[in-house]
Backbone as CSV, one residue per row, in Angstrom:
resi,resn,N_x,N_y,N_z,CA_x,CA_y,CA_z,C_x,C_y,C_z
1,MET,-49.510,-28.181,-1.524,-48.897,-26.952,-1.312,-48.127,-26.442,-2.533
2,PRO,-48.393,-25.224,-2.869,-47.742,-24.622,-4.150,-46.170,-24.637,-3.969
3,ARG,-45.557,-24.786,-4.996,-44.151,-24.699,-4.931,-43.698,-23.288,-5.507
4,LEU,-42.707,-22.783,-4.757,-42.263,-21.487,-5.180,-41.101,-21.623,-6.147
5,ARG,-41.230,-20.872,-7.280,-40.238,-20.988,-8.338,-39.407,-19.560,-8.297
6,VAL,-38.201,-19.664,-8.249,-37.306,-18.480,-8.239,-36.715,-18.482,-9.620
7,PRO,-36.896,-17.282,-10.372,-36.285,-17.244,-11.684,-34.718,-17.397,-11.615
8,ARG,-34.167,-18.134,-12.645,-32.679,-18.476,-12.673,-31.763,-17.126,-12.429
9,PRO,-32.058,-16.136,-13.298,-31.319,-14.906,-13.132,-31.360,-14.264,-11.691
10,LEU,-32.351,-14.399,-11.092,-32.645,-13.793,-9.667,-31.782,-14.719,-8.781
11,ALA,-31.859,-16.060,-8.904,-31.043,-16.998,-8.009,-29.605,-16.746,-8.289
12,ALA,-29.229,-16.592,-9.566,-27.732,-16.339,-9.728,-27.312,-14.992,-9.111
13,ALA,-28.030,-13.990,-9.195,-27.839,-12.696,-8.626,-27.639,-12.704,-7.162
14,LEU,-28.569,-13.511,-6.535,-28.517,-13.617,-5.056,-27.326,-14.514,-4.644
15,GLY,-27.049,-15.527,-5.410,-25.814,-16.293,-5.090,-24.492,-15.524,-5.190
16,LEU,-24.448,-14.711,-6.254,-23.214,-13.823,-6.362,-23.153,-12.812,-5.317
17,MET,-24.253,-12.142,-4.732,-24.287,-11.194,-3.700,-23.701,-11.970,-2.427
18,LEU,-24.147,-13.224,-2.257,-23.820,-13.986,-1.081,-22.268,-14.191,-1.125
19,VAL,-21.724,-14.539,-2.180,-20.250,-14.847,-2.307,-19.468,-13.591,-2.205
20,VAL,-19.985,-12.497,-2.785,-19.176,-11.211,-2.676,-19.159,-10.690,-1.236
21,SER,-20.266,-10.902,-0.648,-20.335,-10.338,0.849,-19.662,-11.150,1.848
22,CYS,-19.180,-12.355,1.510,-18.558,-13.309,2.356,-17.165,-12.695,2.847
23,GLN,-16.827,-12.899,4.157,-15.693,-12.316,4.711,-14.777,-13.301,5.292
24,ASN,-14.978,-14.647,5.065,-14.133,-15.630,5.936,-13.692,-16.779,5.046
25,LEU,-12.843,-17.570,5.406,-12.405,-18.668,4.662,-13.238,-19.874,4.717
26,VAL,-14.286,-19.911,5.574,-15.218,-20.991,5.589,-15.932,-21.133,4.231
27,CYS,-16.238,-20.002,3.754,-16.999,-20.062,2.417,-16.142,-19.953,1.267
28,GLY,-14.776,-20.044,1.417,-13.939,-20.009,0.234,-13.468,-18.631,-0.122
29,CYS,-13.920,-17.602,0.497,-13.639,-16.210,0.127,-12.214,-15.860,0.576
30,PRO,-11.542,-14.984,-0.131,-10.293,-14.429,0.462,-10.449,-13.598,1.634
31,PRO,-9.543,-13.630,2.616,-9.646,-12.898,3.830,-9.544,-11.405,3.442
32,ALA,-10.115,-10.604,4.345,-10.122,-9.096,4.091,-8.649,-8.634,4.195
33,ARG,-8.273,-7.605,3.499,-6.958,-7.030,3.511,-7.015,-5.634,4.075
34,GLU,-6.281,-5.441,5.178,-6.275,-4.128,5.894,-5.322,-3.299,5.091
35,GLU,-5.840,-1.963,4.936,-4.998,-1.051,4.028,-4.733,0.313,4.718
36,ALA,-3.775,0.940,4.189,-3.553,2.345,4.701,-2.863,2.969,3.392
37,VAL,-2.670,4.321,3.406,-2.099,5.000,2.371,-0.851,5.846,2.787
38,LEU,0.170,5.712,1.890,1.377,6.456,2.046,1.580,7.336,0.758
39,TYR,1.829,8.626,0.949,1.965,9.528,-0.131,2.977,10.682,0.220
40,GLY,3.316,11.430,-0.690,4.323,12.392,-0.605,4.939,12.861,-1.878
41,ARG,6.197,13.445,-1.814,6.854,13.936,-2.886,8.393,13.371,-2.831
42,VAL,8.997,13.033,-3.987,10.524,12.630,-4.079,11.149,13.851,-4.722
43,THR,12.127,14.523,-4.098,12.884,15.593,-4.688,14.398,15.278,-4.696
44,ASP,15.174,16.078,-5.369,16.581,15.998,-5.323,17.053,17.025,-4.158
45,PRO,18.289,17.080,-3.976,18.831,17.850,-2.866,18.439,19.332,-3.071
46,ALA,18.132,19.890,-4.236,17.904,21.132,-4.462,16.411,21.516,-4.311
47,GLY,15.578,20.427,-4.134,14.150,20.636,-3.985,13.414,20.443,-5.308
48,ASN,14.025,20.039,-6.440,13.281,19.766,-7.677,12.674,18.359,-7.635
49,PRO,11.595,18.210,-8.271,10.826,16.913,-8.222,11.606,15.978,-9.056
50,VAL,11.583,14.672,-8.632,12.219,13.608,-9.346,11.217,12.634,-9.857
51,ALA,11.019,12.575,-11.248,10.206,11.623,-11.763,10.813,10.212,-11.879
52,GLY,9.980,9.139,-11.660,10.418,7.813,-11.875,11.188,7.184,-10.821
53,ALA,11.199,7.825,-9.625,11.888,7.374,-8.447,11.038,6.197,-7.857
54,ALA,11.639,5.050,-7.471,10.897,3.995,-6.835,10.910,4.194,-5.313
55,VAL,9.642,4.270,-4.793,9.374,4.363,-3.358,8.944,3.139,-2.720
56,TRP,9.682,2.785,-1.644,9.476,1.424,-0.921,8.976,1.784,0.496
57,ALA,8.071,0.971,1.032,7.607,1.063,2.378,7.720,-0.365,2.914
58,GLU,8.304,-0.398,4.181,8.506,-1.782,4.895,8.080,-1.584,6.366
59,HIS,7.839,-2.662,7.028,7.541,-2.734,8.345,8.023,-4.065,9.061
60,GLY,8.260,-3.991,10.342,8.773,-5.159,10.906,8.664,-4.907,12.533
61,PRO,9.431,-5.831,13.222,9.554,-5.694,14.748,10.343,-4.495,15.041
62,ALA,10.357,-4.281,16.358,11.216,-3.161,16.986,12.559,-3.184,16.376
63,GLY,13.074,-2.075,15.838,14.454,-1.899,15.381,14.475,-2.075,13.935
64,CYS,13.474,-2.697,13.333,13.454,-2.942,11.931,14.735,-3.830,11.326
65,GLN,15.189,-4.640,12.245,16.250,-5.395,11.781,15.835,-6.379,10.591
66,GLU,14.663,-6.963,10.875,13.947,-7.785,9.752,12.750,-6.942,9.283
67,ALA,12.600,-6.691,8.045,11.482,-5.796,7.578,10.802,-6.529,6.394
68,TRP,9.580,-6.353,6.219,8.733,-6.911,5.287,8.097,-5.742,4.443
69,GLY,7.971,-6.090,3.219,7.354,-5.075,2.253,5.909,-4.884,2.629
70,LEU,5.545,-3.563,2.494,4.173,-3.162,2.670,3.595,-2.844,1.339
71,GLY,4.516,-2.141,0.486,4.002,-1.711,-0.848,5.068,-0.833,-1.411
72,TRP,4.930,-0.591,-2.677,5.863,0.326,-3.429,5.167,1.024,-4.540
73,THR,5.781,1.936,-5.163,5.216,2.742,-6.247,6.264,3.536,-6.854
74,THR,5.993,4.326,-7.866,6.817,5.188,-8.629,6.400,6.549,-8.566
75,SER,7.384,7.531,-8.512,6.898,8.900,-8.472,6.559,9.435,-9.873
76,GLY,5.578,10.343,-9.883,5.148,10.890,-11.163,6.033,12.045,-11.638
77,ALA,5.659,12.681,-12.745,6.431,13.726,-13.387,6.604,14.956,-12.389
78,ASP,5.686,15.193,-11.524,5.876,16.196,-10.488,6.524,15.719,-9.055
79,GLY,6.997,14.515,-9.125,7.612,13.895,-7.878,6.754,13.390,-7.033
80,ARG,5.444,13.634,-7.065,4.473,12.976,-6.124,4.247,11.483,-6.398
81,TYR,3.914,10.880,-5.267,3.695,9.400,-5.313,2.542,9.119,-4.256
82,ARG,1.956,7.988,-4.545,0.747,7.540,-3.686,0.785,6.037,-3.738
83,ALA,0.836,5.391,-2.569,0.896,3.966,-2.486,-0.057,3.369,-1.594
84,ILE,-0.773,2.325,-1.894,-1.749,1.726,-0.898,-0.838,0.619,-0.345
85,LEU,-0.847,0.721,1.015,-0.134,-0.327,1.833,-0.938,-1.370,2.322
86,TYR,-0.462,-2.682,2.220,-1.293,-3.689,2.796,-0.684,-4.372,3.942
87,SER,-1.443,-4.615,5.122,-0.853,-5.123,6.312,-0.542,-6.638,6.038
88,THR,0.531,-7.064,6.554,0.836,-8.486,6.492,0.438,-9.222,7.613
89,GLY,-0.029,-8.539,8.730,-0.478,-9.221,9.847,0.482,-9.500,10.876
90,GLY,1.836,-9.239,10.590,2.968,-9.351,11.495,3.048,-8.249,12.453
91,PRO,4.171,-8.368,13.333,4.293,-7.271,14.174,4.596,-5.914,13.426
92,VAL,3.927,-4.911,13.999,4.177,-3.632,13.276,4.570,-2.582,14.339
93,GLU,5.849,-2.667,14.734,6.504,-1.791,15.569,7.412,-0.767,14.941
94,CYS,7.752,-1.094,13.757,8.688,-0.225,13.020,8.120,-0.133,11.495
95,MET,7.883,1.055,11.070,7.633,1.332,9.733,8.432,2.316,9.109
96,ARG,8.972,2.073,7.837,9.912,2.934,7.298,9.733,3.042,5.666
97,ALA,10.076,4.145,5.153,9.996,4.250,3.755,11.323,4.894,3.162
98,PHE,11.565,4.627,1.929,12.760,5.197,1.176,12.530,5.129,-0.254
99,ALA,13.282,5.950,-0.879,13.217,6.091,-2.367,14.573,5.849,-2.994
100,ARG,14.588,5.257,-4.160,15.635,4.917,-5.029,15.534,5.794,-6.365
101,PRO,16.595,6.328,-6.840,16.468,7.164,-7.945,16.187,6.338,-9.238
102,PRO,15.622,7.046,-10.261,15.369,6.314,-11.469,16.639,5.585,-11.981
103,THR,16.516,4.585,-12.751,17.602,3.939,-13.330,18.409,4.707,-14.227
104,SER,17.805,5.699,-14.852,18.518,6.674,-15.767,19.433,7.617,-14.936
105,SER,19.157,7.845,-13.734,20.017,8.812,-13.114,21.298,8.295,-12.593
106,THR,22.317,9.058,-12.901,23.662,8.737,-12.383,24.182,9.722,-11.354
107,THR,23.497,10.731,-11.120,23.870,11.813,-10.183,23.119,11.721,-8.865
108,LEU,22.239,10.899,-8.587,21.514,10.933,-7.324,21.711,9.376,-6.749
109,ARG,21.628,9.362,-5.349,21.599,8.165,-4.667,20.312,8.037,-3.950
110,ALA,20.052,6.911,-3.301,18.878,6.534,-2.511,18.705,7.472,-1.380
111,SER,17.527,7.728,-1.026,17.136,8.656,0.180,17.610,8.062,1.507
112,ASP,17.572,8.870,2.447,17.666,8.242,3.811,16.302,7.637,4.061
113,THR,16.437,6.831,5.053,15.164,6.118,5.527,14.322,6.940,6.395
114,ALA,13.125,7.088,6.055,12.233,7.857,6.986,11.185,6.974,7.618
115,THR,11.026,7.029,8.975,10.129,6.242,9.740,8.854,6.906,9.794
116,PHE,7.702,6.154,10.001,6.339,6.725,9.913,5.445,5.772,10.729
117,GLN,4.229,6.291,11.073,3.268,5.426,11.722,2.006,5.632,10.903
118,VAL,1.170,4.513,10.824,0.001,4.556,10.164,-0.778,3.319,10.659
119,ARG,-2.085,3.479,10.735,-2.986,2.423,11.263,-3.701,1.792,10.099
120,PHE,-3.703,0.468,10.056,-4.370,-0.238,8.976,-5.947,-0.434,9.271
121,ALA,-6.664,-0.421,8.296,-8.070,-0.652,8.476,-8.749,-1.440,7.335
122,TYR,-9.845,-1.962,7.561,-10.729,-2.673,6.390,-12.047,-2.051,6.469
123,PRO,-12.808,-1.829,5.537,-12.712,-2.180,4.115,-11.892,-1.102,3.246
124,ARG,-11.869,0.092,3.786,-11.294,1.142,2.998,-10.067,1.651,3.800
125,ALA,-9.130,2.211,3.014,-8.004,2.870,3.646,-8.429,4.071,4.475
126,VAL,-8.472,4.123,5.691,-8.944,5.205,6.448,-7.925,6.040,7.045
127,ASP,-6.713,5.641,7.126,-5.588,6.349,7.555,-4.512,6.570,6.507
128,SER,-3.887,7.724,6.601,-2.825,8.047,5.625,-1.735,8.808,6.278
129,VAL,-0.634,8.754,5.570,0.488,9.500,6.151,1.348,10.079,5.051
130,ARG,1.720,11.341,5.224,2.664,11.911,4.147,4.074,11.785,4.628
131,VAL,4.873,11.397,3.650,6.250,11.245,3.735,6.957,11.722,2.692
132,ASP,7.784,12.929,2.684,8.422,13.454,1.596,9.859,12.984,1.767
133,LEU,10.389,12.463,0.582,11.695,11.892,0.443,12.656,12.647,-0.279
134,VAL,13.874,12.841,0.153,14.997,13.580,-0.697,16.009,12.753,-1.066
135,LEU,16.418,12.560,-2.279,17.413,11.683,-2.828,18.705,12.363,-2.546
136,ARG,19.765,11.659,-2.254,20.983,12.243,-1.828,21.943,12.372,-3.073
137,PRO,22.874,13.358,-2.869,23.892,13.618,-3.944,24.948,12.412,-3.949
138,PRO,25.555,12.308,-5.087,26.559,11.177,-5.248,27.704,11.280,-4.087
């Protein structure tokens, strides 16, 4: 019976494709991460964009007494931000976001907390939510 020979580069490519397409822990691959997108603008009380503000997103059980981080980002020169949020797999009954002023600012305080709802999905972020945040005066 003739023996089938597979060229090494082809065998390596097939092996790499197998590992990359794996979606479970049995084969040693990392588990899939569910994602969603949070975006919007950070402004001062007068409506001017705030660059360099830190935007945080959290989620937790009802009431948000205990919250876990979903993601964070920094606003750009025009005050806009965009963050990819990753599900932690815990209870998601409360989602909230808030912004902190840049460290160089002495005239602004953190924004109020804004609640939002978004559904997580894999493999791509298929759901998004816009949350505009206003930093408070001193």
